[in-house]
Structures are given as structure tokens and as C-alpha cells.
N, C-alpha and C positions, 0 to 999 in steps of 0.2 A: 350326358347322352348314355343310356344304358348299353353296355356291351357284355361280353361273357363274364367278366369279373363282377359286374353289378348283379347280374342274375344269380350267379353262384352265391354271393353274399346274401341276397334276399331269400334264396332257397334255404340257406343255413339258418337264418333267423326264423323263418316260418316253420322249418322242421323242429327247431328247439321249442317253439311255442305250441305246436299242434300235434306232433307225432305221438301216436298211441292214445289220443284223446277222441272222445265221441262228440260229433257236432250236435248242438242243441237246436240250431236253425241254420238255414242258408237262404241267401237272397241274391239271385242273379238278375241284374238290371240291364239285360239285353233281351230283345224280343225272342230270339231263338231258344232261350233257356229260361224264360220267365216263370215257367211252371215247374221247373226242376226242383225237387226237394231232397236234400242230402241229410236231413236231420236223422239222427240215429246211426249214422255211418261213422266208422273209425278211420281216422287219417293214418295210413300206414307209414308214409314217408313223403318228404318234399325234396325234390332234386332238380338240378339244372341240367339241361342238355343243350349245349351251345347257348343260344339266346332264348331258348324256351324254358319256361318254369313249369314243372309237373308236380301236381299234388295228387298222389296216388292213394286210392281207396280199395285196391284189390281188383274189383270187377269193373272199375271205371277210373278215369283220370280227369282232373280239371287242368286243362292246358291253357297257359297264357303266354303272351309275348308282349314285352313292354313297349316295343317300337321306340318312338322318340321321347315320349313324356310319361310313360306308364311307371307305376311303382306299387309295391305292396307295403302296407303298414300293419303293425301288430300293436294292439292296445289291450292293457289288462282291464278286466271287468271287476266291478266291486261285488261284494257278497250279496247285494240285493239284485244283481244282474242288470244294473243300470247301464245305459248306453254311455260309453266314454266319449270324450270330446275329440273329434277328428281334427287332424292338422291340415286337411285339404277340404275344399268345398264338397258338400254332400252330393251335388248334382254330377260330380265327376266320378263317383263311385260306380263301379261296374259289377263288383262281386263282394258280398259280405258273408263271411263264414264265422259262426260263433260256437265256442265251447263254453263250459261252465265258467271258466276263468279267463278266457282270451277272446279277442275279436280281431280277425284278419280282414283287411279291406284292400281290394285292388282298385286303384284309381287310374283313370285314363288309359286303360289297357288297350293296346293296339289289336290284340286278338284274345278271344276268350271262347273256349270250347269245352264241352263235356264229352269225353271219348271212351269207347270200349277199348280193351287192350289191343285188339286188332286194328282199330282206327288210330290209336296212338302210334303203333308201329308204322302204319302207312303214312301218317302225318310227318314222322321224323325220318323216314327211310332215306330221304335225299341227303341228309346231313353227312358231312365228312367227319373224320376223327375229331373228337371233342378235346380241345386244348386243356380243359380242366377236368376231364373225365378219367375214370379209372382205366379205361381202355384206350387212352391216348396212344396213337401210333404214328410216329414221325415218318417212318418209311412209307406208309400209305398216303399220308398228306403230301409227301414229295411226289409220289406217283401221280396223284390227282392233279397237282399243280403243273406237272410236266405234260399232262395229257392235252393241254392247249398251249403249246410253247410260244405262240405268237401273241397271246393275250398279255396285256401289261400286268406287271406284278401288283400294281395298285388295285386293279379290278380283281385279279385272281385271289388276293388275300381277303377281299370282302365277300367272295362267293362262298357261301356256307357249305356248298357241296365239296369244297376242297378241304377246308378245316373250319370247324365250328367255334365261333366265339369272338372273332376279330370284327370290330366295327371301325367307323371312320377315324376316331381318335387314335386307336392303336395302329391302324393302317399307316397313318402319317408318321407316327413315332418309330415304328418298326423300320420303315424305309430310311428314315433319317439315321438311325443308329447303325443300320447296315451299310450306309453310305451309297445308296442307290436311289435313282429317281423313280417315283411311282409309275412313270410312263415307260420304263424300260421293259421290253418283252421278257417273259419268264425264261426263254431260251438263252438270253444274254446275261442273266444274273449269274455271275461267276461263282458265288458262294451261296447257293440256295439253302444249304444246310444251316448256315448262319441265320438266314431270314426265319426259318422255321424254329430254330433254337430261341431266337429273340421273341418270337410270337408266344411260345410256351412260357418263357421266363417272365415276360412283362405281365401276362395275365395271372400267372401264379403268384407273383409278389404283390399284386394289387387285389387279389380275390377277397381279402378280409380287411382291406384298408377303407376307412371312411372317406379319405381324400385320395383319389387316384393320382399317381405321380410316376413319371418316367425319368425324371431328372435325379440328381444326387440326393436332394433333401426332401423327404416326403412330408415334412411338417411346415415348411415355410418357403417363400420364393416361388417363382413360376413353376407350375406342375409339369409343363410340357416343353420339349425342345422346340417344336415348330407348330404343332396344332394350335389354331386360333391366334397365331402370332404374325399373320400376314402384314408386311410392311415394317415390322420391327426387326432390330438387329439380331442376327443369329447369335446365340449365347456362346457358341464355340469359335466363330471366325469373324463376326461383326457384319457380314453381308446381310442385306435385307432379305428376310424370309418372304417367299412368294406364295400367293394364293392363286390357284388355278382350278380348272375343271377337266375331267376326263371326258373322252368322246361319248356322246349320247348313244351312238349305234353299238359301241362295245358294251356299255352298261346295260342296254336293253337285252342284248344277246346273252349276257351273263346273269340276267335277272337281279341286277344290283342297282340300288336307287341312289346311293350317296356318291355324288360326282365331285364334290369339292375336295381338293387336296392341298396340302401345305408342304413346302420343301425349301431347302437351302440350295441355291444353284452352285455354290462353291463347295460345300461339304458333300454333296450328292452328285453322282454322275451316272 
């Protein structure tokens, strides 16, 4: 499931492959941008902003959001310019950008837009401080979380207007490591600073890992304490991990879609 760490890593790979290079062709396989041609334009940089991936060309930006299943792949092109063999079905490709020696393909993208700088700023204006951004501001994230004190911490962490980058996996793991139930209101979280610290730490240590992991060993064993472990023994106390759902009304009000949560009823309160 792509979250801020995944988008950061994919942006880094795309930047290394494309930055400073001229596109020889572009192919947008969505009706709104089917006629857009970016050939001859130079890729200035590729960056992540929360869960948004931004490929910037100066006077415009290709913005994408991976949602649940999206991904970007980079393939080297041979000297004859032949098409490389893709690792995903061609019918799932939504954007293909080519340089002389590289081919970047966005598969199953949840969002894809070509934006002016003003449109880009407007599209991202709602986002809170970026956990992996150079302008990360823990104090501002705290202020935003506390602006809705009766909202559950599980919903608040997923609301990208509070802090950008946390998804459903990290939400469950942050709450477990902080020892709080995802359903606890923000106002009742005794150590909110610890929650924010864990959010930043977990995304940072995973931003360049191939295998995301929140437990002690990133190379083997279960990668998560509670996420995806409903009905299994807690690795800390042995109590069975529970899988539940947050209230639909609260999710709708916060513009958050992921309702499934995992927690240990003994380790979290």
C-alpha cells in the first residue's frame, strides 16, 4: 500500500533517471491529457509532497497519486531506442515518458494531471506539513491535530490536512508503538508529541527501504506489529490483535477513506 515513504522512494528513483534530461516523447493514456505532448521539454526535478509525486518541468508539472495500486517503473532503453519489456500489463499504463536512455511508466495511477505552477499550488494547498519534506514542522502538525480535539487519533493521522504522508499501515503502527487506541480522541492523547515523533521517525527510516518494516528486523520476520495481523497473537504480549473499523460519519467528515484499523487491546489503551 503506497504511503509517503513509497512515494518519496519512487520520486528519488525517477529524479535520478530523468532530472536534467530532455523528453523524446510522452504518452498520456487518460482522455483528459491524451493530446498533451511534452517532447522536447527538460525534466527539472522529481519530488514527493506527502503522497503526491511531482515531476516538474518549470512551466508545468506532471502530478500523480498512487492511491492503492499505483506505481512508477523506470526501464533503461537500448541504443537503438527499442521498447523495454515492462513488468506490468501494458493496459494498466497511464503515462509513458521517454528520454534517449530511459523510459518511465506510471501504472494504475489513481490520479494523473498536468498542471501549471498556479494549479499545482492550488492542488496541494490543503496539505499539512510534509513528514519527509525539507519544511517539516512538528509544531504546526501539532496545532492542526489539536484543532479538532474530539476527532479520533486514528482518523486525525490519516487526514492529510494535518500532516502529509501517513497512510493506513503507518497509522496502525504509530498508534501501537505509542500505546494508544486509534479510537482515542486527540484531546485525550497524553503524549501527542510522541505520536508526531513516531510518525516522522517511521517514515524517515523506511523512505529508502525496499521492504517497509516497523519492527526490529527489517530483513526478516513479520514487518509490522499489528497491521494485517488481525486474529494473530501480539508479538509483544500474546493477546490476539483485533481488526476493526472507524465510524463512517467521522471518516466522511475528515475526507478519509481507510476505515480498517488494527490494534492490541492489551498494549494500547
